[in-house]
A tleap script that builds the chain and sets N, CA, C and O, in Angstrom:
source leaprc.protein.ff14SB
mol = sequence {
  NMET ALA ARG ILE ILE ASP GLN LYS GLU LYS
  ASN MET VAL GLY LYS LYS VAL LYS GLN LEU
  ARG LYS GLU LYS HIE MET SER GLN GLN GLN
  LEU SER ALA LYS LEU GLU THR LEU ALA ILE
  TYR ILE CYS ARG GLY SER ILE SER ARG ILE
  GLU ASP GLN LYS ARG THR VAL THR ASP ILE
  GLU LEU PHE GLY LEU SER GLN VAL LEU SER
  THR PRO MET GLU ASP PHE PHE CLYS
}
set mol.1.N position { 0.894 -1.497 0.032 }
set mol.1.CA position { 0.121 0.330 -0.010 }
set mol.1.C position { 0.678 1.204 0.019 }
set mol.1.O position { 1.501 1.403 0.912 }
set mol.2.N position { 0.517 1.786 -0.638 }
set mol.2.CA position { 1.048 3.423 -1.144 }
set mol.2.C position { 1.432 4.425 0.648 }
set mol.2.O position { 1.328 4.244 1.861 }
set mol.3.N position { 1.580 4.759 0.332 }
set mol.3.CA position { 1.955 5.851 1.840 }
set mol.3.C position { 0.941 6.985 1.340 }
set mol.3.O position { 0.184 6.562 0.467 }
set mol.4.N position { 0.742 8.379 1.702 }
set mol.4.CA position { -0.138 9.004 1.170 }
set mol.4.C position { 1.104 10.479 1.191 }
set mol.4.O position { 0.786 11.345 0.375 }
set mol.5.N position { 2.163 10.737 1.859 }
set mol.5.CA position { 3.029 11.074 0.669 }
set mol.5.C position { 3.710 11.194 -0.673 }
set mol.5.O position { 4.255 12.151 -1.221 }
set mol.6.N position { 3.374 8.995 -1.318 }
set mol.6.CA position { 3.582 9.163 -2.238 }
set mol.6.C position { 2.748 9.007 -3.271 }
set mol.6.O position { 2.687 8.018 -4.003 }
set mol.7.N position { 1.970 10.186 -3.346 }
set mol.7.CA position { 0.566 9.581 -3.447 }
set mol.7.C position { 1.122 11.205 -4.906 }
set mol.7.O position { 2.056 11.977 -5.126 }
set mol.8.N position { -0.142 10.867 -5.414 }
set mol.8.CA position { 0.413 12.414 -6.247 }
set mol.8.C position { -0.163 13.529 -5.482 }
set mol.8.O position { 0.552 14.527 -5.391 }
set mol.9.N position { -1.609 13.565 -4.768 }
set mol.9.CA position { -2.154 14.268 -3.732 }
set mol.9.C position { -2.016 13.929 -2.847 }
set mol.9.O position { -2.159 12.791 -2.400 }
set mol.10.N position { -1.565 15.252 -2.179 }
set mol.10.CA position { -1.547 15.358 -0.698 }
set mol.10.C position { -1.821 16.121 0.255 }
set mol.10.O position { -1.219 16.769 1.111 }
set mol.11.N position { -3.475 15.794 -0.256 }
set mol.11.CA position { -4.285 16.655 0.728 }
set mol.11.C position { -5.569 15.690 -0.403 }
set mol.11.O position { -5.562 15.404 -1.600 }
set mol.12.N position { -6.722 15.393 0.929 }
set mol.12.CA position { -7.641 15.728 0.034 }
set mol.12.C position { -8.480 16.764 -0.034 }
set mol.12.O position { -9.428 16.666 -0.813 }
set mol.13.N position { -8.246 18.549 1.133 }
set mol.13.CA position { -9.399 19.327 1.598 }
set mol.13.C position { -9.036 21.282 0.446 }
set mol.13.O position { -9.291 22.472 0.630 }
set mol.14.N position { -8.225 20.284 -0.819 }
set mol.14.CA position { -7.325 21.223 -1.090 }
set mol.14.C position { -8.144 22.556 -1.466 }
set mol.14.O position { -8.104 23.776 -1.307 }
set mol.15.N position { -9.425 20.867 -2.464 }
set mol.15.CA position { -9.433 21.797 -3.485 }
set mol.15.C position { -11.081 22.396 -3.211 }
set mol.15.O position { -11.846 22.891 -4.039 }
set mol.16.N position { -11.321 22.118 -1.566 }
set mol.16.CA position { -12.745 23.039 -0.434 }
set mol.16.C position { -12.226 23.985 -0.579 }
set mol.16.O position { -12.750 24.837 -1.297 }
set mol.17.N position { -10.410 24.334 0.327 }
set mol.17.CA position { -10.609 25.294 1.195 }
set mol.17.C position { -10.481 26.554 -0.664 }
set mol.17.O position { -11.282 27.481 -0.786 }
set mol.18.N position { -9.482 26.292 -1.707 }
set mol.18.CA position { -10.049 27.359 -3.173 }
set mol.18.C position { -11.257 26.838 -2.762 }
set mol.18.O position { -11.187 26.412 -1.609 }
set mol.19.N position { -12.349 26.714 -3.281 }
set mol.19.CA position { -14.152 27.649 -4.189 }
set mol.19.C position { -14.400 28.019 -1.804 }
set mol.19.O position { -15.484 28.525 -1.514 }
set mol.20.N position { -13.941 27.881 -1.228 }
set mol.20.CA position { -14.623 28.396 -0.008 }
set mol.20.C position { -13.467 29.854 0.384 }
set mol.20.O position { -13.719 30.725 1.217 }
set mol.21.N position { -12.189 29.772 -0.490 }
set mol.21.CA position { -11.695 31.380 0.120 }
set mol.21.C position { -11.960 31.944 -2.149 }
set mol.21.O position { -11.203 32.762 -2.671 }
set mol.22.N position { -12.516 31.608 -2.530 }
set mol.22.CA position { -13.162 32.673 -3.708 }
set mol.22.C position { -14.511 32.517 -3.635 }
set mol.22.O position { -14.999 33.139 -4.578 }
set mol.23.N position { -15.562 31.864 -2.820 }
set mol.23.CA position { -16.682 32.029 -2.251 }
set mol.23.C position { -17.080 33.679 -1.163 }
set mol.23.O position { -18.054 34.402 -0.954 }
set mol.24.N position { -15.907 33.611 -0.823 }
set mol.24.CA position { -15.352 34.456 0.520 }
set mol.24.C position { -14.626 36.059 -0.428 }
set mol.24.O position { -14.138 36.921 0.304 }
set mol.25.N position { -14.621 36.243 -1.530 }
set mol.25.CA position { -14.330 36.897 -2.252 }
set mol.25.C position { -12.469 37.239 -2.052 }
set mol.25.O position { -11.703 38.098 -2.489 }
set mol.26.N position { -12.327 35.915 -1.061 }
set mol.26.CA position { -10.617 36.489 -1.071 }
set mol.26.C position { -9.288 36.147 -1.391 }
set mol.26.O position { -9.030 35.090 -1.967 }
set mol.27.N position { -8.410 36.975 -1.056 }
set mol.27.CA position { -6.954 36.168 -1.674 }
set mol.27.C position { -6.553 35.792 -0.986 }
set mol.27.O position { -6.728 36.046 0.205 }
set mol.28.N position { -5.690 34.858 -1.569 }
set mol.28.CA position { -4.271 33.729 -1.108 }
set mol.28.C position { -3.696 34.746 0.056 }
set mol.28.O position { -3.740 34.645 1.282 }
set mol.29.N position { -3.305 35.463 -0.546 }
set mol.29.CA position { -3.203 36.335 0.576 }
set mol.29.C position { -3.522 37.300 2.217 }
set mol.29.O position { -3.062 37.344 3.358 }
set mol.30.N position { -4.591 37.948 1.402 }
set mol.30.CA position { -5.594 37.503 2.501 }
set mol.30.C position { -5.959 36.845 3.428 }
set mol.30.O position { -6.067 37.186 4.606 }
set mol.31.N position { -6.233 35.563 2.798 }
set mol.31.CA position { -5.948 33.757 3.590 }
set mol.31.C position { -4.907 33.795 4.437 }
set mol.31.O position { -4.913 33.325 5.575 }
set mol.32.N position { -3.664 34.558 3.702 }
set mol.32.CA position { -2.954 34.045 5.016 }
set mol.32.C position { -2.289 34.689 5.559 }
set mol.32.O position { -1.243 34.219 6.008 }
set mol.33.N position { -2.506 35.571 5.681 }
set mol.33.CA position { -2.528 37.768 6.895 }
set mol.33.C position { -4.102 36.816 7.809 }
set mol.33.O position { -3.572 36.071 8.633 }
set mol.34.N position { -5.086 36.710 7.860 }
set mol.34.CA position { -6.242 36.114 8.511 }
set mol.34.C position { -5.627 34.589 9.483 }
set mol.34.O position { -5.824 34.124 10.606 }
set mol.35.N position { -5.191 34.395 8.835 }
set mol.35.CA position { -4.444 33.383 9.334 }
set mol.35.C position { -3.252 33.445 10.206 }
set mol.35.O position { -2.956 32.805 11.215 }
set mol.36.N position { -2.686 34.321 9.599 }
set mol.36.CA position { -1.405 34.287 11.284 }
set mol.36.C position { -1.268 35.153 12.201 }
set mol.36.O position { -0.351 35.151 13.023 }
set mol.37.N position { -2.987 36.699 12.073 }
set mol.37.CA position { -4.328 35.805 13.727 }
set mol.37.C position { -4.215 35.481 14.888 }
set mol.37.O position { -4.267 35.972 16.016 }
set mol.38.N position { -3.983 34.177 14.189 }
set mol.38.CA position { -4.509 33.003 14.687 }
set mol.38.C position { -2.889 32.153 15.142 }
set mol.38.O position { -2.590 30.992 15.425 }
set mol.39.N position { -2.273 33.205 15.042 }
set mol.39.CA position { -0.288 32.469 15.131 }
set mol.39.C position { -0.772 30.878 13.980 }
set mol.39.O position { -0.687 29.801 14.571 }
set mol.40.N position { -1.000 30.850 13.234 }
set mol.40.CA position { -0.384 30.079 12.184 }
set mol.40.C position { -0.151 30.398 10.397 }
set mol.40.O position { -0.948 30.714 9.513 }
set mol.41.N position { 0.784 30.234 10.400 }
set mol.41.CA position { 1.594 31.317 9.193 }
set mol.41.C position { 1.776 30.016 8.436 }
set mol.41.O position { 2.603 29.194 8.831 }
set mol.42.N position { 1.090 29.820 7.444 }
set mol.42.CA position { 1.157 29.437 5.884 }
set mol.42.C position { 0.820 30.722 5.043 }
set mol.42.O position { -0.175 31.443 5.117 }
set mol.43.N position { 1.949 30.816 4.201 }
set mol.43.CA position { 2.466 31.553 3.629 }
set mol.43.C position { 1.411 31.340 2.492 }
set mol.43.O position { 0.686 30.356 2.338 }
set mol.44.N position { 1.528 33.267 1.195 }
set mol.44.CA position { 0.565 32.353 -0.103 }
set mol.44.C position { 1.424 31.043 -0.863 }
set mol.44.O position { 0.680 30.085 -1.079 }
set mol.45.N position { 2.043 30.956 -1.053 }
set mol.45.CA position { 2.535 30.147 -2.000 }
set mol.45.C position { 2.019 28.990 -1.177 }
set mol.45.O position { 1.266 28.194 -1.739 }
set mol.46.N position { 2.302 28.828 -0.057 }
set mol.46.CA position { 1.731 27.344 0.787 }
set mol.46.C position { 0.637 27.205 0.103 }
set mol.46.O position { 0.434 26.323 -0.731 }
set mol.47.N position { -0.143 28.103 0.439 }
set mol.47.CA position { -2.026 27.947 -0.183 }
set mol.47.C position { -2.357 27.768 -1.609 }
set mol.47.O position { -3.253 27.067 -2.079 }
set mol.48.N position { -1.551 28.462 -2.190 }
set mol.48.CA position { -1.838 27.831 -4.194 }
set mol.48.C position { -1.018 26.367 -3.332 }
set mol.48.O position { -1.096 27.093 -2.340 }
set mol.49.N position { -0.407 25.187 -2.857 }
set mol.49.CA position { 0.328 23.975 -3.107 }
set mol.49.C position { -0.885 23.282 -2.507 }
set mol.49.O position { -1.192 22.090 -2.535 }
set mol.50.N position { -1.292 23.972 -2.143 }
set mol.50.CA position { -2.402 23.669 -0.687 }
set mol.50.C position { -3.649 23.456 -1.703 }
set mol.50.O position { -4.258 22.386 -1.730 }
set mol.51.N position { -3.929 24.371 -2.399 }
set mol.51.CA position { -4.683 24.286 -2.662 }
set mol.51.C position { -4.863 23.543 -4.312 }
set mol.51.O position { -5.788 23.374 -5.106 }
set mol.52.N position { -3.111 23.183 -4.243 }
set mol.52.CA position { -3.116 22.079 -5.805 }
set mol.52.C position { -2.744 21.009 -5.735 }
set mol.52.O position { -1.959 20.481 -6.523 }
set mol.53.N position { -3.483 20.273 -4.328 }
set mol.53.CA position { -3.237 19.355 -3.476 }
set mol.53.C position { -1.599 19.142 -3.508 }
set mol.53.O position { -1.330 17.941 -3.537 }
set mol.54.N position { -0.425 20.002 -3.510 }
set mol.54.CA position { 0.718 18.669 -3.980 }
set mol.54.C position { 1.408 19.818 -2.094 }
set mol.54.O position { 2.294 20.623 -2.383 }
set mol.55.N position { 1.044 19.813 -0.656 }
set mol.55.CA position { 1.352 20.309 0.202 }
set mol.55.C position { 0.116 19.834 0.974 }
set mol.55.O position { -1.082 19.997 0.743 }
set mol.56.N position { 0.906 19.056 2.179 }
set mol.56.CA position { -0.249 18.100 3.573 }
set mol.56.C position { -0.430 19.080 4.106 }
set mol.56.O position { 0.464 19.904 3.916 }
set mol.57.N position { -1.671 19.565 5.070 }
set mol.57.CA position { -2.273 20.079 5.868 }
set mol.57.C position { -1.926 19.138 6.815 }
set mol.57.O position { -1.807 17.929 6.615 }
set mol.58.N position { -1.664 20.108 8.518 }
set mol.58.CA position { -1.650 19.868 9.230 }
set mol.58.C position { -3.137 20.274 10.066 }
set mol.58.O position { -3.836 21.249 9.790 }
set mol.59.N position { -3.417 19.251 11.162 }
set mol.59.CA position { -4.558 19.627 11.739 }
set mol.59.C position { -4.845 20.858 12.427 }
set mol.59.O position { -5.963 21.306 12.682 }
set mol.60.N position { -3.511 21.455 12.756 }
set mol.60.CA position { -3.558 22.771 13.280 }
set mol.60.C position { -3.366 24.086 12.183 }
set mol.60.O position { -3.454 25.276 12.485 }
set mol.61.N position { -3.047 23.454 10.676 }
set mol.61.CA position { -3.135 24.639 9.760 }
set mol.61.C position { -5.057 23.997 10.433 }
set mol.61.O position { -5.599 24.352 11.479 }
set mol.62.N position { -5.674 22.923 9.265 }
set mol.62.CA position { -6.733 22.418 9.070 }
set mol.62.C position { -8.173 23.325 9.897 }
set mol.62.O position { -9.210 23.910 9.584 }
set mol.63.N position { -7.483 22.998 10.952 }
set mol.63.CA position { -9.085 24.826 12.406 }
set mol.63.C position { -8.502 25.787 11.493 }
set mol.63.O position { -9.173 26.249 10.570 }
set mol.64.N position { -7.615 26.029 11.638 }
set mol.64.CA position { -7.482 27.847 11.950 }
set mol.64.C position { -7.698 27.545 10.438 }
set mol.64.O position { -6.546 27.892 10.176 }
set mol.65.N position { -8.172 27.210 9.275 }
set mol.65.CA position { -8.457 27.591 7.633 }
set mol.65.C position { -10.108 27.290 7.727 }
set mol.65.O position { -10.914 27.790 6.943 }
set mol.66.N position { -10.554 26.166 9.088 }
set mol.66.CA position { -11.855 26.005 9.413 }
set mol.66.C position { -12.644 27.451 9.996 }
set mol.66.O position { -13.783 27.845 9.747 }
set mol.67.N position { -11.759 27.965 10.717 }
set mol.67.CA position { -11.590 29.362 10.926 }
set mol.67.C position { -12.128 30.447 10.594 }
set mol.67.O position { -13.101 31.103 10.966 }
set mol.68.N position { -10.996 30.570 9.504 }
set mol.68.CA position { -10.968 31.341 8.608 }
set mol.68.C position { -12.217 31.746 7.586 }
set mol.68.O position { -12.760 32.677 6.992 }
set mol.69.N position { -12.252 30.064 7.893 }
set mol.69.CA position { -13.173 30.229 5.737 }
set mol.69.C position { -14.853 30.560 7.070 }
set mol.69.O position { -16.005 30.790 6.704 }
set mol.70.N position { -14.410 30.469 8.353 }
set mol.70.CA position { -16.050 29.943 8.567 }
set mol.70.C position { -16.699 28.629 8.157 }
set mol.70.O position { -17.792 28.613 7.591 }
set mol.71.N position { -15.947 27.423 8.477 }
set mol.71.CA position { -17.232 26.187 7.644 }
set mol.71.C position { -15.804 24.947 9.005 }
set mol.71.O position { -14.694 24.899 9.535 }
set mol.72.N position { -17.074 24.290 8.809 }
set mol.72.CA position { -16.528 23.294 10.027 }
set mol.72.C position { -15.956 22.088 9.382 }
set mol.72.O position { -16.467 21.445 8.465 }
set mol.73.N position { -14.304 21.760 10.260 }
set mol.73.CA position { -13.687 20.550 9.319 }
set mol.73.C position { -14.268 19.722 8.702 }
set mol.73.O position { -14.020 19.421 7.535 }
set mol.74.N position { -15.599 18.969 9.789 }
set mol.74.CA position { -15.615 17.524 8.328 }
set mol.74.C position { -15.726 18.526 6.587 }
set mol.74.O position { -14.937 18.451 5.645 }
set mol.75.N position { -17.172 19.503 6.723 }
set mol.75.CA position { -17.348 20.160 5.397 }
set mol.75.C position { -15.688 20.137 4.078 }
set mol.75.O position { -15.857 20.027 2.863 }
set mol.76.N position { -14.363 20.256 4.686 }
set mol.76.CA position { -13.188 19.913 4.638 }
set mol.76.C position { -13.147 18.953 3.343 }
set mol.76.O position { -12.563 19.090 2.268 }
set mol.77.N position { -14.175 17.694 3.955 }
set mol.77.CA position { -13.895 16.488 3.420 }
set mol.77.C position { -15.029 15.794 2.897 }
set mol.77.O position { -15.312 14.606 3.054 }
set mol.78.N position { -15.873 16.999 2.020 }
set mol.78.CA position { -17.811 16.690 1.221 }
set mol.78.C position { -16.878 17.184 0.239 }
set mol.78.O position { -17.246 17.379 -0.920 }
savepdb mol mol.pdb
quit
């Protein structure tokens, strides 16, 4: 069985992050800045890689994304 880091897609939530961010008319830089107010440091480039599913997402980062995007964490997996 392949490990998750060996797969092409490195996360399951990236597409939903992008969808929610765009629905809220927020740039990647604005999302990064809002996360920073929660002491979660994800640069704009890393947000791009998350959305493209080329970067893993930690549980703390997912929690911050759910707070900033006002979406329950489980909704990122729908």
